[in-house]
DSSP file (Angstrom, degrees, kcal/mol; ACC not computed):
  #  RESIDUE AA STRUCTURE BP1 BP2  ACC     N-H-->O    O-->H-N    N-H-->O    O-->H-N    TCO  KAPPA ALPHA  PHI   PSI    X-CA   Y-CA   Z-CA
    1    1 A M              0   0    0      0, 0.0     2,-0.4     0, 0.0     0, 0.0   0.000 360.0 360.0 360.0 134.1   48.4  181.5   73.3
    2    2 A F        -     0   0    0      2,-0.0     2,-0.4     0, 0.0     0, 0.0  -0.881 360.0-153.1-105.7 136.7   49.5  178.0   74.4
    3    3 A R        -     0   0    0     -2,-0.4     2,-0.4     0, 0.0     0, 0.0  -0.917  12.3-171.8-109.4 133.3   50.8  175.5   71.9
    4    4 A F        -     0   0    0     -2,-0.4     3,-0.1     3,-0.0    -2,-0.0  -0.943  26.5-113.3-123.5 146.1   50.4  171.8   72.5
    5    5 A S        -     0   0    0     -2,-0.4     2,-0.0     1,-0.1    36,-0.0  -0.487  45.7 -97.0 -70.6 145.7   51.9  168.9   70.6
    6    6 A P        -     0   0    0      0, 0.0    36,-0.2     0, 0.0    35,-0.2  -0.359  38.6-121.6 -62.9 143.5   49.4  166.7   68.8
    7    7 A L        -     0   0    0     34,-2.7     2,-0.1     1,-0.1    -3,-0.0  -0.490  31.3-100.7 -80.4 156.2   48.2  163.7   70.7
    8    8 A N     >  -     0   0    0     -2,-0.2     4,-1.8     1,-0.1     3,-0.4  -0.441  30.8-112.7 -77.9 157.4   48.7  160.3   69.2
    9    9 A S  H  > S+     0   0    0      1,-0.2     4,-2.8     2,-0.2     5,-0.2   0.851 112.4  56.3 -58.9 -40.6   45.7  158.6   67.5
   10   10 A D  H  > S+     0   0    0      1,-0.2     4,-2.4     2,-0.2    -1,-0.2   0.894 106.5  49.9 -63.0 -40.2   45.4  155.8   70.0
   11   11 A D  H  > S+     0   0    0     -3,-0.4     4,-2.0     2,-0.2    -1,-0.2   0.914 112.7  46.8 -64.5 -42.1   45.1  158.2   73.0
   12   12 A I  H  X S+     0   0    0     -4,-1.8     4,-2.8     2,-0.2     5,-0.2   0.929 111.8  51.1 -65.3 -44.3   42.4  160.2   71.2
   13   13 A K  H  X S+     0   0    0     -4,-2.8     4,-2.6     1,-0.2    -2,-0.2   0.928 110.0  49.7 -58.5 -46.0   40.5  157.0   70.2
   14   14 A N  H  X S+     0   0    0     -4,-2.4     4,-1.8     1,-0.2    -1,-0.2   0.912 113.3  45.4 -61.3 -43.1   40.6  155.7   73.8
   15   15 A Y  H  X S+     0   0    0     -4,-2.0     4,-2.2     2,-0.2    -1,-0.2   0.911 112.9  49.8 -68.1 -41.7   39.2  158.9   75.2
   16   16 A I  H  X S+     0   0    0     -4,-2.8     4,-2.9     1,-0.2    -2,-0.2   0.894 108.6  53.5 -64.5 -39.5   36.5  159.3   72.5
   17   17 A R  H  X S+     0   0    0     -4,-2.6     4,-2.4    -5,-0.2    -1,-0.2   0.904 107.9  51.1 -61.2 -40.5   35.4  155.7   73.1
   18   18 A K  H  X S+     0   0    0     -4,-1.8     4,-2.3     2,-0.2    -2,-0.2   0.930 112.3  45.9 -61.8 -45.2   35.0  156.5   76.8
   19   19 A I  H  X S+     0   0    0     -4,-2.2     4,-2.2     1,-0.2    -2,-0.2   0.936 112.1  51.1 -62.5 -46.2   32.9  159.5   76.0
   20   20 A A  H  <>S+     0   0    0     -4,-2.9     5,-3.2     1,-0.2     4,-0.3   0.891 111.0  48.8 -60.1 -40.7   30.8  157.6   73.5
   21   21 A Q  H ><5S+     0   0    0     -4,-2.4     3,-1.0     3,-0.2    -1,-0.2   0.932 113.2  46.0 -65.5 -45.5   30.2  154.9   76.1
   22   22 A K  H 3<5S+     0   0    0     -4,-2.3    -1,-0.2     1,-0.2    -2,-0.2   0.808 116.8  45.0 -67.9 -29.0   29.2  157.3   78.8
   23   23 A E  T 3<5S-     0   0    0     -4,-2.2    -1,-0.2    -5,-0.2    -2,-0.2   0.341 112.0-118.3 -96.4   6.1   26.9  159.3   76.4
   24   24 A N  T < 5 +     0   0    0     -3,-1.0     2,-0.4    -4,-0.3    -3,-0.2   0.910  61.0 152.8  57.0  46.0   25.4  156.1   74.9
   25   25 A L      < -     0   0    0     -5,-3.2     2,-0.7    -6,-0.1    -1,-0.2  -0.845  42.4-141.4-105.6 141.8   26.7  156.9   71.5
   26   26 A E  E     -a   59   0A   0     32,-3.1    34,-3.5    -2,-0.4     2,-0.6  -0.913  21.5-170.7 -99.9 116.7   27.4  154.3   68.8
   27   27 A I  E     -a   60   0A   0     -2,-0.7    34,-0.2    32,-0.2    32,-0.1  -0.937  13.0-140.5-112.8 122.4   30.5  155.3   67.0
   28   28 A T     >  -     0   0    0     32,-2.6     4,-2.4    -2,-0.6     5,-0.2  -0.274  24.7-110.1 -75.4 163.9   31.5  153.4   63.9
   29   29 A K  H  > S+     0   0    0      1,-0.2     4,-2.2     2,-0.2     5,-0.2   0.922 122.2  46.5 -60.1 -44.6   35.0  152.5   63.0
   30   30 A D  H  > S+     0   0    0      1,-0.2     4,-2.0     2,-0.2    -1,-0.2   0.824 109.7  55.7 -69.3 -29.0   35.0  154.9   60.1
   31   31 A G  H  > S+     0   0    0     29,-0.3     4,-2.0     2,-0.2    -2,-0.2   0.905 108.1  47.6 -65.2 -41.7   33.5  157.5   62.4
   32   32 A L  H  X S+     0   0    0     -4,-2.4     4,-1.8     2,-0.2    -2,-0.2   0.911 112.1  49.2 -65.6 -42.8   36.4  157.1   64.8
   33   33 A E  H  X S+     0   0    0     -4,-2.2     4,-2.3     1,-0.2    -1,-0.2   0.870 109.2  53.5 -64.1 -36.2   38.9  157.3   62.0
   34   34 A T  H  X S+     0   0    0     -4,-2.0     4,-3.1     2,-0.2     5,-0.3   0.902 105.4  53.1 -65.7 -41.1   37.2  160.5   60.7
   35   35 A L  H  X S+     0   0    0     -4,-2.0     4,-2.3     1,-0.2    -1,-0.2   0.900 109.5  49.4 -59.3 -40.0   37.5  162.1   64.1
   36   36 A I  H  X>S+     0   0    0     -4,-1.8     4,-1.5     2,-0.2     5,-0.5   0.926 113.7  45.9 -64.6 -44.4   41.2  161.4   64.1
   37   37 A F  H  <5S+     0   0    0     -4,-2.3    -2,-0.2     1,-0.2    -1,-0.2   0.937 116.0  44.5 -63.7 -47.5   41.6  162.9   60.6
   38   38 A V  H  <5S+     0   0    0     -4,-3.1    -1,-0.2     1,-0.2    -2,-0.2   0.883 114.9  47.5 -66.6 -39.5   39.5  166.0   61.4
   39   39 A S  H ><5S-     0   0    0     -4,-2.3     3,-1.4    -5,-0.3    -1,-0.2   0.758  85.3-154.0 -79.1 -23.7   41.1  166.7   64.7
   40   40 A Q  T 3<5S-     0   0    0     -4,-1.5    -3,-0.1     1,-0.3    -4,-0.1   0.877  77.2 -42.5  51.4  42.4   44.7  166.3   63.6
   41   41 A G  T 3 <S+     0   0    0     -5,-0.5   -34,-2.7     1,-0.2     2,-0.8   0.499 109.2 125.0  87.5   3.4   45.8  165.4   67.1
   42   42 A D    <>  -     0   0    0     -3,-1.4     4,-2.2   -36,-0.2    -1,-0.2  -0.848  40.7-168.9-100.6 103.9   43.7  168.0   68.9
   43   43 A L  H  > S+     0   0    0     -2,-0.8     4,-2.6     1,-0.2     5,-0.2   0.867  86.0  57.1 -61.9 -37.8   41.5  166.2   71.5
   44   44 A R  H  > S+     0   0    0      1,-0.2     4,-2.4     2,-0.2    -1,-0.2   0.925 108.5  46.6 -60.0 -43.6   39.5  169.3   72.1
   45   45 A K  H  > S+     0   0    0      2,-0.2     4,-2.7     1,-0.2     5,-0.2   0.909 110.5  53.0 -65.4 -41.1   38.6  169.5   68.4
   46   46 A A  H  X S+     0   0    0     -4,-2.2     4,-2.4     1,-0.2    -2,-0.2   0.918 111.0  46.7 -59.1 -44.1   37.7  165.8   68.3
   47   47 A I  H  X S+     0   0    0     -4,-2.6     4,-2.6     2,-0.2    -2,-0.2   0.910 112.3  50.1 -65.7 -42.8   35.4  166.2   71.3
   48   48 A N  H  X S+     0   0    0     -4,-2.4     4,-2.2     2,-0.2    -2,-0.2   0.917 112.1  47.0 -62.5 -43.6   33.7  169.3   69.7
   49   49 A V  H  X S+     0   0    0     -4,-2.7     4,-2.4     1,-0.2    -1,-0.2   0.907 112.6  50.5 -65.4 -40.7   33.2  167.5   66.4
   50   50 A L  H  X S+     0   0    0     -4,-2.4     4,-2.8    -5,-0.2    -2,-0.2   0.914 109.1  51.8 -60.5 -43.4   31.8  164.5   68.3
   51   51 A Q  H  X S+     0   0    0     -4,-2.6     4,-1.3     2,-0.2    -2,-0.2   0.905 109.6  48.4 -62.6 -42.4   29.4  166.7   70.2
   52   52 A V  H  < S+     0   0    0     -4,-2.2     4,-0.5     2,-0.2     3,-0.4   0.933 113.4  47.6 -64.3 -44.6   28.1  168.4   67.1
   53   53 A G  H >X S+     0   0    0     -4,-2.4     4,-1.7     1,-0.2     3,-1.4   0.910 109.7  53.4 -61.5 -41.7   27.6  164.9   65.5
   54   54 A A  H 3< S+     0   0    0     -4,-2.8    -1,-0.2     1,-0.3    -2,-0.2   0.746  97.5  65.2 -67.2 -23.5   25.9  163.6   68.6
   55   55 A S  T 3< S+     0   0    0     -4,-1.3    -1,-0.3    -3,-0.4    -2,-0.2   0.706 111.9  36.2 -71.1 -16.6   23.4  166.5   68.6
   56   56 A L  T <4 S+     0   0    0     -3,-1.4     2,-0.3    -4,-0.5    -2,-0.2   0.724 130.0   1.6-104.0 -28.8   22.1  165.1   65.3
   57   57 A S     <  -     0   0    0     -4,-1.7    -1,-0.3     1,-0.1   -32,-0.0  -0.994  48.6-135.8-159.5 150.4   22.3  161.4   65.9
   58   58 A N  S    S+     0   0    0     -2,-0.3   -32,-3.1    -3,-0.1     2,-0.7   0.609  96.1  74.3 -82.1 -13.0   23.3  158.7   68.4
   59   59 A K  E    S-a   26   0A   0    -34,-0.2     2,-0.7    -6,-0.1   -32,-0.2  -0.901  74.7-157.0-103.4 113.5   25.1  156.8   65.6
   60   60 A I  E     +a   27   0A   0    -34,-3.5   -32,-2.6    -2,-0.7   -29,-0.3  -0.807  21.8 168.1 -96.4 111.7   28.3  158.6   64.8
   61   61 A T     >  -     0   0    0     -2,-0.7     4,-2.1   -34,-0.2     5,-0.2  -0.724  48.4-107.9-117.7 167.7   29.5  157.8   61.2
   62   62 A A  H  > S+     0   0    0     -2,-0.2     4,-2.6     1,-0.2     5,-0.2   0.926 118.9  52.8 -60.3 -45.2   32.1  159.3   58.9
   63   63 A D  H  > S+     0   0    0      1,-0.2     4,-2.1     2,-0.2    -1,-0.2   0.912 108.8  49.5 -59.6 -43.6   29.4  160.8   56.7
   64   64 A L  H  > S+     0   0    0      1,-0.2     4,-1.4     2,-0.2    -1,-0.2   0.915 112.4  47.7 -61.0 -43.5   27.8  162.5   59.6
   65   65 A L  H  X S+     0   0    0     -4,-2.1     4,-1.0     1,-0.2     6,-0.2   0.875 110.0  51.1 -69.5 -37.8   31.1  163.9   60.8
   66   66 A Y  H  <>S+     0   0    0     -4,-2.6     5,-0.9     1,-0.2     3,-0.4   0.892 110.2  51.4 -65.0 -37.2   32.1  165.2   57.4
   67   67 A E  H  <5S+     0   0    0     -4,-2.1     3,-0.3    -5,-0.2    -1,-0.2   0.834 118.2  36.6 -66.1 -32.1   28.8  167.0   57.1
   68   68 A T  H  <5S+     0   0    0     -4,-1.4    -1,-0.2     1,-0.2    -2,-0.2   0.447 109.8  59.1-103.6  -0.5   29.1  168.7   60.4
   69   69 A S  T  <5S-     0   0    0     -4,-1.0    -1,-0.2    -3,-0.4    -2,-0.1   0.266  98.6-115.5-117.3  14.3   32.8  169.5   60.6
   70   70 A T  T   5S+     0   0    0     -4,-0.3     2,-0.4    -3,-0.3    36,-0.1   0.884  78.8 123.4  50.0  41.4   33.5  171.7   57.6
   71   71 A T      < -     0   0    0     -5,-0.9    -2,-0.3    -6,-0.2    -1,-0.2  -0.999  56.2-138.4-131.5 132.1   35.8  169.0   56.3
   72   72 A A        -     0   0    0     -2,-0.4    -5,-0.0    37,-0.2    27,-0.0  -0.548  36.2 -93.3 -84.0 153.7   35.5  167.3   53.0
   73   73 A N    >>  -     0   0    0     -2,-0.2     4,-1.7     1,-0.2     3,-1.0  -0.511  33.6-131.7 -62.2 128.3   35.9  163.6   52.6
   74   74 A P  H 3> S+     0   0    0      0, 0.0     4,-2.6     0, 0.0     5,-0.2   0.811 106.7  59.8 -56.2 -30.2   39.6  163.1   51.7
   75   75 A K  H 3> S+     0   0    0      1,-0.2     4,-2.3     2,-0.2     5,-0.1   0.880 104.0  50.4 -65.2 -36.8   38.5  160.8   48.9
   76   76 A D  H <> S+     0   0    0     -3,-1.0     4,-2.0     2,-0.2    -1,-0.2   0.893 111.7  47.1 -67.6 -39.7   36.5  163.6   47.3
   77   77 A V  H  X S+     0   0    0     -4,-1.7     4,-2.3     2,-0.2    -2,-0.2   0.909 112.6  49.2 -68.5 -42.0   39.5  166.0   47.6
   78   78 A Q  H  X S+     0   0    0     -4,-2.6     4,-2.8     1,-0.2     5,-0.2   0.908 110.4  51.2 -63.9 -40.4   41.9  163.4   46.1
   79   79 A S  H  X S+     0   0    0     -4,-2.3     4,-2.2     2,-0.2    -1,-0.2   0.898 108.7  52.3 -62.2 -40.7   39.4  162.8   43.3
   80   80 A L  H  X S+     0   0    0     -4,-2.0     4,-1.9     2,-0.2    -2,-0.2   0.938 112.8  44.0 -58.5 -49.0   39.3  166.5   42.6
   81   81 A I  H  X S+     0   0    0     -4,-2.3     4,-2.8     1,-0.2    -2,-0.2   0.927 113.8  48.9 -65.4 -46.1   43.0  166.8   42.4
   82   82 A L  H  X S+     0   0    0     -4,-2.8     4,-1.7     1,-0.2    -1,-0.2   0.862 109.5  53.1 -65.2 -34.9   43.5  163.6   40.3
   83   83 A T  H  <>S+     0   0    0     -4,-2.2     5,-1.8    -5,-0.2    -1,-0.2   0.914 111.6  45.9 -64.6 -42.5   40.8  164.8   37.9
   84   84 A A  H ><5S+     0   0    0     -4,-1.9     3,-1.6     1,-0.2    -2,-0.2   0.919 111.4  51.5 -65.5 -43.1   42.6  168.1   37.4
   85   85 A L  H 3<5S+     0   0    0     -4,-2.8    -1,-0.2     1,-0.3    -2,-0.2   0.807 103.3  59.6 -64.9 -28.1   45.9  166.4   37.0
   86   86 A D  T 3<5S-     0   0    0     -4,-1.7    -1,-0.3    -5,-0.2    -2,-0.2   0.544 120.5-111.8 -75.5  -6.1   44.3  164.2   34.3
   87   87 A G  T < 5S+     0   0    0     -3,-1.6     2,-1.5    -4,-0.2     3,-0.2   0.512  78.5 130.1  91.1   5.2   43.6  167.4   32.4
   88   88 A D     >< +     0   0    0     -5,-1.8     4,-2.2     1,-0.2     5,-0.2  -0.611  26.1 168.6 -92.7  77.6   39.8  167.3   32.8
   89   89 A F  H  > S+     0   0    0     -2,-1.5     4,-2.8     1,-0.2    -1,-0.2   0.890  70.4  50.8 -59.7 -44.9   39.5  170.9   34.0
   90   90 A M  H  > S+     0   0    0      1,-0.2     4,-2.2     2,-0.2    -1,-0.2   0.896 111.2  47.7 -65.9 -39.6   35.7  171.1   33.7
   91   91 A A  H  > S+     0   0    0      2,-0.2     4,-2.0     1,-0.2    -1,-0.2   0.906 113.3  49.1 -65.9 -39.5   35.0  167.9   35.6
   92   92 A A  H  X S+     0   0    0     -4,-2.2     4,-2.4     2,-0.2    -2,-0.2   0.902 109.4  52.5 -64.2 -40.6   37.5  169.1   38.3
   93   93 A R  H  X S+     0   0    0     -4,-2.8     4,-2.3     1,-0.2    -2,-0.2   0.905 108.0  51.1 -61.7 -41.5   35.7  172.4   38.4
   94   94 A N  H  X S+     0   0    0     -4,-2.2     4,-1.8     2,-0.2    -1,-0.2   0.896 109.8  49.7 -63.3 -40.0   32.4  170.6   38.9
   95   95 A K  H  X S+     0   0    0     -4,-2.0     4,-2.0     2,-0.2    -2,-0.2   0.889 108.8  53.6 -65.0 -38.7   33.8  168.6   41.8
   96   96 A L  H  X S+     0   0    0     -4,-2.4     4,-2.5     1,-0.2    -2,-0.2   0.932 108.4  48.7 -60.3 -46.1   35.1  171.8   43.3
   97   97 A Y  H  X>S+     0   0    0     -4,-2.3     4,-3.1     1,-0.2     5,-0.7   0.822 106.5  56.9 -68.0 -29.4   31.7  173.4   43.2
   98   98 A D  I  X>S+     0   0    0     -4,-1.8     5,-1.6     3,-0.2     4,-0.8   0.932 110.0  45.5 -62.1 -43.9   30.2  170.3   44.8
   99   99 A L  I  <5S+     0   0    0     -4,-2.0     6,-1.6     3,-0.2    -2,-0.2   0.923 119.7  40.4 -63.8 -44.0   32.6  170.7   47.7
  100  100 A L  I  <5S+     0   0    0     -4,-2.5     4,-0.2     4,-0.2    -2,-0.2   0.937 129.0  24.5 -72.3 -47.2   31.9  174.4   48.0
  101  101 A L  I  <5S+     0   0    0     -4,-3.1    -3,-0.2    -5,-0.2    -2,-0.1   0.934 127.6  37.3 -90.7 -50.1   28.2  174.5   47.5
  102  102 A K  I  <<S+     0   0    0     -4,-0.8    -3,-0.2    -5,-0.7    -4,-0.1   0.892 127.0  36.6 -72.2 -38.6   26.8  171.1   48.4
  103  103 A N  S   <S-     0   0    0     -5,-1.6    -1,-0.2    -4,-0.2   -33,-0.2   0.578 103.1-129.5 -90.9  -9.9   29.1  170.6   51.4
  104  104 A G        +     0   0    0     -6,-0.3     2,-0.2    -4,-0.2    -4,-0.2   0.800  50.4 156.7  70.3  29.1   29.1  174.2   52.4
  105  105 A L        -     0   0    0     -6,-1.6    -1,-0.2     1,-0.1     2,-0.2  -0.557  37.4-128.2 -87.3 152.9   32.9  174.5   52.6
  106  106 A S     >  -     0   0    0     -2,-0.2     4,-2.1   -36,-0.1     5,-0.2  -0.517  27.1-108.4 -89.3 165.2   34.8  177.7   52.3
  107  107 A G  H  > S+     0   0    0      1,-0.2     4,-2.6     2,-0.2     5,-0.2   0.867 121.6  54.8 -59.5 -37.1   37.7  178.2   49.9
  108  108 A G  H  > S+     0   0    0      2,-0.2     4,-1.9     1,-0.2    -1,-0.2   0.891 106.4  50.5 -64.6 -40.1   40.0  178.2   52.9
  109  109 A D  H  > S+     0   0    0      1,-0.2     4,-1.6     2,-0.2    -2,-0.2   0.926 113.2  46.1 -61.6 -44.5   38.7  174.8   54.1
  110  110 A V  H  X S+     0   0    0     -4,-2.1     4,-2.5     1,-0.2    -2,-0.2   0.916 110.4  51.8 -66.7 -44.0   39.2  173.4   50.6
  111  111 A I  H  X S+     0   0    0     -4,-2.6     4,-2.3     1,-0.2    -1,-0.2   0.876 107.9  52.8 -64.3 -36.5   42.7  174.8   50.1
  112  112 A K  H  X S+     0   0    0     -4,-1.9     4,-2.0     1,-0.2    -1,-0.2   0.899 111.8  45.5 -64.7 -39.8   43.9  173.4   53.4
  113  113 A Q  H  X S+     0   0    0     -4,-1.6     4,-2.0     2,-0.2    -2,-0.2   0.863 109.8  53.8 -73.0 -34.6   42.6  169.9   52.5
  114  114 A I  H  X S+     0   0    0     -4,-2.5     4,-1.9     2,-0.2    -2,-0.2   0.936 108.5  51.4 -60.6 -44.6   44.2  170.2   49.0
  115  115 A H  H  X S+     0   0    0     -4,-2.3     4,-0.7     1,-0.2    -2,-0.2   0.926 110.7  47.2 -58.1 -47.1   47.5  171.0   50.7
  116  116 A R  H  < S+     0   0    0     -4,-2.0     3,-0.4     1,-0.2     4,-0.3   0.853 112.4  50.9 -63.0 -35.0   47.2  167.9   53.0
  117  117 A T  H >< S+     0   0    0     -4,-2.0     3,-1.5     1,-0.2     4,-0.5   0.797  93.2  71.5 -77.8 -29.7   46.3  165.7   50.1
  118  118 A I  H >< S+     0   0    0     -4,-1.9     3,-1.4     1,-0.3    -1,-0.2   0.864  91.9  59.4 -55.4 -37.5   49.2  166.7   47.7
  119  119 A F  T 3< S+     0   0    0     -4,-0.7    -1,-0.3    -3,-0.4    -2,-0.2   0.749 102.8  52.9 -65.9 -22.9   51.7  164.8   49.9
  120  120 A D  T <  S+     0   0    0     -3,-1.5    -1,-0.3    -4,-0.3    -2,-0.2   0.478  84.6 111.2 -91.6  -2.9   49.8  161.5   49.4
  121  121 A L  S <  S-     0   0    0     -3,-1.4     2,-1.1    -4,-0.5     7,-0.1  -0.390  70.9-129.8 -72.4 149.1   49.8  161.7   45.6
  122  122 A T        +     0   0    0     -2,-0.1    -1,-0.1     3,-0.0    -3,-0.1  -0.538  69.1 112.8 -97.7  67.3   51.9  159.3   43.7
  123  123 A I  S    S-     0   0    0     -2,-1.1     5,-0.1     1,-0.1    43,-0.0  -0.868  77.8 -74.7-128.8 163.3   53.6  161.8   41.5
  124  124 A P    >>  -     0   0    0      0, 0.0     4,-2.0     0, 0.0     3,-0.5  -0.229  40.2-119.4 -59.8 149.3   57.3  163.0   41.4
  125  125 A D  H 3> S+     0   0    0      1,-0.2     4,-2.6     2,-0.2     5,-0.2   0.836 113.1  61.3 -58.5 -34.2   58.5  165.2   44.2
  126  126 A V  H 3> S+     0   0    0      1,-0.2     4,-1.8     2,-0.2    -1,-0.2   0.907 106.5  45.8 -60.7 -40.9   59.3  168.0   41.7
  127  127 A S  H <> S+     0   0    0     -3,-0.5     4,-2.5     2,-0.2    -2,-0.2   0.894 110.1  53.7 -68.7 -40.1   55.6  168.1   40.7
  128  128 A K  H  X S+     0   0    0     -4,-2.0     4,-2.7     1,-0.2     5,-0.2   0.915 107.4  52.1 -59.1 -42.1   54.5  168.0   44.4
  129  129 A I  H  X S+     0   0    0     -4,-2.6     4,-2.4     1,-0.2    -1,-0.2   0.919 110.0  47.8 -61.3 -44.1   56.8  171.0   45.1
  130  130 A K  H  X S+     0   0    0     -4,-1.8     4,-2.3     1,-0.2    -1,-0.2   0.906 113.0  48.4 -63.8 -41.1   55.3  173.0   42.2
  131  131 A L  H  X S+     0   0    0     -4,-2.5     4,-2.5     2,-0.2    -2,-0.2   0.891 111.3  49.6 -67.6 -39.1   51.7  172.1   43.3
  132  132 A I  H  X S+     0   0    0     -4,-2.7     4,-2.7     2,-0.2    -2,-0.2   0.913 110.1  51.8 -64.0 -42.2   52.5  173.1   46.9
  133  133 A E  H  X S+     0   0    0     -4,-2.4     4,-2.1    -5,-0.2    -2,-0.2   0.935 112.5  44.6 -59.7 -46.7   54.0  176.4   45.7
  134  134 A K  H  X S+     0   0    0     -4,-2.3     4,-2.3     1,-0.2    -1,-0.2   0.888 112.3  52.6 -65.9 -38.6   50.8  177.2   43.7
  135  135 A T  H  X S+     0   0    0     -4,-2.5     4,-2.5     1,-0.2    -2,-0.2   0.915 109.5  49.0 -63.4 -42.5   48.6  176.1   46.6
  136  136 A G  H  X S+     0   0    0     -4,-2.7     4,-2.2     2,-0.2    -1,-0.2   0.894 110.1  51.4 -63.0 -40.5   50.5  178.5   48.9
  137  137 A E  H  X S+     0   0    0     -4,-2.1     4,-2.1     2,-0.2    -2,-0.2   0.916 112.4  45.3 -62.8 -43.6   50.2  181.3   46.4
  138  138 A I  H  X S+     0   0    0     -4,-2.3     4,-2.3     2,-0.2    -2,-0.2   0.894 110.5  54.0 -68.4 -39.3   46.4  180.8   46.1
  139  139 A E  H  X S+     0   0    0     -4,-2.5     4,-2.1     1,-0.2    -1,-0.2   0.904 108.4  50.3 -61.2 -40.5   46.0  180.4   49.9
  140  140 A F  H  X S+     0   0    0     -4,-2.2     4,-1.4     1,-0.2    -1,-0.2   0.928 109.3  50.8 -62.0 -45.1   47.7  183.8   50.3
  141  141 A R  H  <>S+     0   0    0     -4,-2.1     5,-2.3     1,-0.2     4,-0.3   0.884 108.6  52.4 -60.9 -38.5   45.4  185.4   47.7
  142  142 A L  H ><5S+     0   0    0     -4,-2.3     3,-1.5     1,-0.2    -1,-0.2   0.913 107.8  50.5 -64.6 -41.7   42.4  184.0   49.6
  143  143 A T  H 3<5S+     0   0    0     -4,-2.1    -1,-0.2     1,-0.3    -2,-0.2   0.769 105.3  58.2 -68.3 -22.8   43.6  185.5   52.9
  144  144 A E  T 3<5S-     0   0    0     -4,-1.4    -1,-0.3    -5,-0.2    -2,-0.2   0.485 127.3 -99.0 -83.8  -3.0   44.0  188.8   51.1
  145  145 A G  T < 5 +     0   0    0     -3,-1.5    -3,-0.2    -4,-0.3    -2,-0.1   0.605  67.4 154.9 101.3  12.3   40.4  188.8   50.1
  146  146 A S      < -     0   0    0     -5,-2.3     2,-0.4     1,-0.1    -1,-0.2  -0.270  59.2 -82.0 -69.5 161.1   40.4  187.5   46.5
  147  147 A N     >  -     0   0    0      1,-0.2     4,-2.4     2,-0.0     5,-0.2  -0.488  38.2-149.4 -65.3 120.2   37.4  185.8   45.0
  148  148 A E  H  > S+     0   0    0     -2,-0.4     4,-2.5     1,-0.2     5,-0.2   0.845  92.1  53.5 -66.6 -33.9   37.6  182.2   46.2
  149  149 A H  H  > S+     0   0    0      2,-0.2     4,-2.2     1,-0.2    -1,-0.2   0.946 112.2  43.8 -65.6 -47.0   35.9  180.7   43.1
  150  150 A I  H  > S+     0   0    0      1,-0.2     4,-2.1     2,-0.2    -2,-0.2   0.919 115.8  48.4 -63.6 -43.3   38.3  182.4   40.7
  151  151 A Q  H  X S+     0   0    0     -4,-2.4     4,-2.0     2,-0.2    -2,-0.2   0.908 112.4  46.9 -66.5 -42.1   41.4  181.6   42.8
  152  152 A L  H  X S+     0   0    0     -4,-2.5     4,-2.2     2,-0.2    -1,-0.2   0.860 111.3  51.9 -70.2 -33.6   40.4  177.9   43.3
  153  153 A E  H  X S+     0   0    0     -4,-2.2     4,-2.3    -5,-0.2    -1,-0.2   0.886 107.8  53.2 -65.8 -37.8   39.7  177.6   39.6
  154  154 A T  H  X S+     0   0    0     -4,-2.1     4,-2.1     2,-0.2    -2,-0.2   0.911 108.1  50.4 -61.3 -42.2   43.1  179.1   38.9
  155  155 A L  H  X S+     0   0    0     -4,-2.0     4,-2.3     2,-0.2    -2,-0.2   0.921 109.2  50.4 -63.0 -43.5   44.7  176.4   41.1
  156  156 A L  H  X S+     0   0    0     -4,-2.2     4,-2.5     1,-0.2    -1,-0.2   0.894 108.7  52.8 -61.4 -38.8   42.8  173.7   39.3
  157  157 A A  H  X S+     0   0    0     -4,-2.3     4,-2.3     1,-0.2    -1,-0.2   0.903 108.7  49.9 -62.8 -40.4   44.1  175.1   36.0
  158  158 A Q  H  X S+     0   0    0     -4,-2.1     4,-2.4     2,-0.2    -2,-0.2   0.885 109.6  51.1 -65.6 -38.0   47.7  175.0   37.4
  159  159 A F  H  X S+     0   0    0     -4,-2.3     4,-2.6     2,-0.2    -2,-0.2   0.916 109.6  50.5 -63.9 -42.1   47.1  171.4   38.4
  160  160 A A  H  X S+     0   0    0     -4,-2.5     4,-1.4     2,-0.2    -2,-0.2   0.909 110.7  49.0 -62.8 -41.5   45.9  170.5   34.9
  161  161 A L  H  X S+     0   0    0     -4,-2.3     4,-0.6     1,-0.2    -1,-0.2   0.910 112.6  47.4 -64.4 -41.5   49.0  172.2   33.4
  162  162 A E  H >X S+     0   0    0     -4,-2.4     3,-1.1     1,-0.2     4,-0.6   0.887 107.5  57.4 -66.9 -36.9   51.3  170.3   35.7
  163  163 A G  H >< S+     0   0    0     -4,-2.6     3,-0.8     1,-0.3    -1,-0.2   0.825  98.2  60.4 -62.3 -31.4   49.4  167.1   35.0
  164  164 A N  H 3< S+     0   0    0     -4,-1.4    -1,-0.3     1,-0.2    -2,-0.2   0.741 101.8  54.3 -66.6 -22.1   50.2  167.5   31.3
  165  165 A K  H <<        0   0    0     -3,-1.1    -1,-0.2    -4,-0.6    -2,-0.2   0.627 360.0 360.0 -85.9 -14.0   53.9  167.4   32.1
  166  166 A L    <<        0   0    0     -3,-0.8    -1,-0.2    -4,-0.6    -2,-0.1   0.497 360.0 360.0 -79.2 360.0   53.6  164.0   34.0
């Protein structure tokens, strides 16, 4: 296995623009930013996601890329977390099921995005640490084969409990 350092966003954008021009694709600004978010510095992944999007449309938008890349819109994930932290467990649960069922994401996909989003929350670091710890515990349970719905609901419940302390 070879490990490579992530490429910087500007290099990926430039390369993707070249591909889009040669393939006669129109890529929107939000589509380009979505490719950067989804690929996390991996140009191969960015190209693969672009290719899947291009197989459906010549206009590459953020919505198209989120639909085809097993990645939820970060705003949806942040809304899920903030709803749970506000103590509205049932509304958070409904948002979770929208991600899982309507967007076709797996529990593993959702947990990875929850993990990424926690760092951007405007809550005390002590709370972030507790949420990361709970997220890691649930991620471990998912890899061990536990029911993803039950485990993710457990995580939302932990977020709601932590939100009550804020």
